[in-house]
C-alpha positions as CSV (number, residue, x, y, z in Angstrom):
1,M,-7.2,-1.0,13.6
2,P,-8.0,-4.8,11.0
3,I,-4.6,-3.0,9.7
4,E,-1.7,-3.1,11.3
5,H,1.6,-1.5,11.0
6,Q,4.6,-0.5,12.5
7,I,7.8,1.5,11.3
8,D,11.1,0.1,10.4
9,H,13.3,3.2,10.8
10,E,16.1,1.6,10.4
11,R,15.4,-0.2,7.1
12,R,13.1,3.4,6.0
13,L,10.2,0.6,5.6
14,V,6.6,0.8,6.6
15,L,5.5,-2.9,7.2
16,A,1.0,-3.0,6.8
17,R,-0.5,-6.1,7.8
18,G,-4.6,-6.7,6.6
19,V,-6.7,-9.2,9.1
20,G,-9.9,-10.3,9.6
21,T,-12.5,-8.0,7.9
22,V,-11.0,-5.0,5.9
23,N,-13.1,-1.8,4.3
24,S,-12.2,1.1,2.9
25,Q,-12.3,2.9,6.3
26,D,-9.5,1.3,7.3
27,M,-7.4,1.8,3.6
28,F,-8.2,5.3,4.1
29,G,-8.0,5.5,8.3
30,Y,-3.9,4.1,7.7
31,Q,-2.6,6.4,4.9
32,R,-4.2,8.9,7.0
33,E,-2.5,7.6,10.4
34,V,0.9,7.1,9.0
35,W,2.1,8.9,5.5
36,S,0.9,11.7,7.2
37,R,4.3,11.5,9.9
38,P,7.2,13.8,8.0
39,E,9.4,11.1,9.3
40,V,8.5,8.4,7.2
41,A,8.0,10.9,4.1
42,G,9.8,7.8,0.9
43,Y,10.0,5.5,2.8
44,D,8.8,2.3,1.1
45,E,6.2,0.0,2.5
46,L,5.1,-3.6,2.1
47,I,0.8,-3.5,2.6
48,D,0.5,-7.8,3.6
49,M,-2.8,-9.0,2.9
50,S,-2.1,-12.4,3.7
51,A,-4.3,-12.7,6.2
52,V,-7.4,-10.4,5.0
53,E,-11.3,-12.4,5.3
54,H,-12.8,-10.4,3.7
55,F,-13.0,-7.4,2.2
56,E,-16.2,-5.1,2.7
57,K,-18.2,-3.9,-0.3
58,P,-14.6,-3.0,-1.8
59,S,-15.3,-0.7,-5.3
60,I,-13.0,0.3,-7.7
61,D,-14.5,4.2,-7.4
62,R,-13.3,3.3,-3.6
63,V,-9.6,2.1,-4.9
64,M,-9.2,5.5,-7.0
65,Q,-10.0,8.2,-4.5
66,L,-7.7,6.1,-1.8
67,A,-4.9,6.2,-5.1
68,Q,-5.3,9.9,-5.8
69,L,-5.3,10.6,-1.3
70,A,-1.9,9.1,-1.3
71,A,-0.6,10.1,-4.3
72,A,-1.6,13.6,-2.4
73,M,0.3,12.4,0.6
74,D,3.4,12.0,-0.9
75,T,5.9,14.9,-0.6
76,G,8.2,15.7,-3.4
77,A,10.3,12.6,-1.4
78,P,12.3,10.2,-4.1
79,V,10.7,8.0,-5.8
80,S,9.7,4.7,-3.0
81,K,8.2,1.8,-3.7
82,L,5.8,-0.2,-2.8
83,A,5.0,-3.7,-2.6
84,I,1.0,-5.7,-1.5
85,V,1.4,-9.0,-1.2
86,A,-2.1,-10.4,-1.8
87,P,-2.9,-14.1,-2.6
88,G,-6.9,-14.1,-2.3
89,D,-8.1,-13.2,-6.0
90,L,-10.3,-10.5,-5.3
91,A,-7.0,-9.5,-3.1
92,F,-4.8,-9.1,-5.8
93,G,-7.4,-7.5,-8.7
94,L,-8.0,-4.1,-6.1
95,G,-4.0,-4.1,-5.7
96,R,-3.6,-4.3,-9.4
97,M,-6.3,-1.8,-10.0
98,Y,-4.8,0.4,-6.8
99,Q,-1.7,0.4,-9.2
100,T,-3.2,1.3,-12.3
101,H,-4.8,4.6,-10.5
102,R,-1.7,4.8,-8.6
103,G,0.8,4.5,-11.8
104,M,-2.0,7.7,-13.7
105,E,-1.3,9.9,-10.7
106,E,1.1,12.9,-11.7
107,R,1.8,13.6,-8.0
108,S,3.3,9.9,-7.2
109,Q,6.3,8.9,-6.2
110,K,5.8,5.7,-4.7
111,R,6.6,2.3,-8.0
112,V,4.0,-0.3,-6.9
113,G,3.6,-3.9,-7.6
114,V,1.2,-6.6,-6.8
115,F,2.7,-10.3,-5.5
116,R,1.0,-13.3,-5.0
117,S,3.4,-14.2,-2.6
118,L,5.8,-12.4,0.3
119,A,9.2,-13.7,-1.7
120,E,8.0,-11.7,-4.4
121,A,7.7,-8.7,-2.9
122,Q,10.8,-8.6,-0.7
123,A,12.4,-8.8,-3.6
124,F,11.3,-6.0,-5.6
125,L,11.4,-3.9,-2.6
126,A,15.7,-4.9,-2.5
127,A,16.2,-4.7,-6.7
128,E,18.4,-1.7,-7.4
129,E,16.7,0.7,-9.5
């Protein structure tokens, strides 16, 4: 799978990493596989797209649908954070679109940030509210 992930229960953090070519099916598959697990409800999330070489057929509609699905999967747990590392322009633009659409979803329980570097993303996740 072009999106690898691991769950750090001690830190209450899901770490995901895109590799190679990523398409919307990969993103939807990751969302469903990981976030349907009740034990990760309320966890923060770090998605690193630094190793993605190509995004296959990205579209605004699919980004919007993914944001809607993700918000619908939020379980009413405390608000958590999602940091997206997107050093490339296309990844950054897609991340910002996702951030916007996720922010417009009333059901959303995640604050989303999109960053060019891993250090910035980690600082966002570590920052107190």
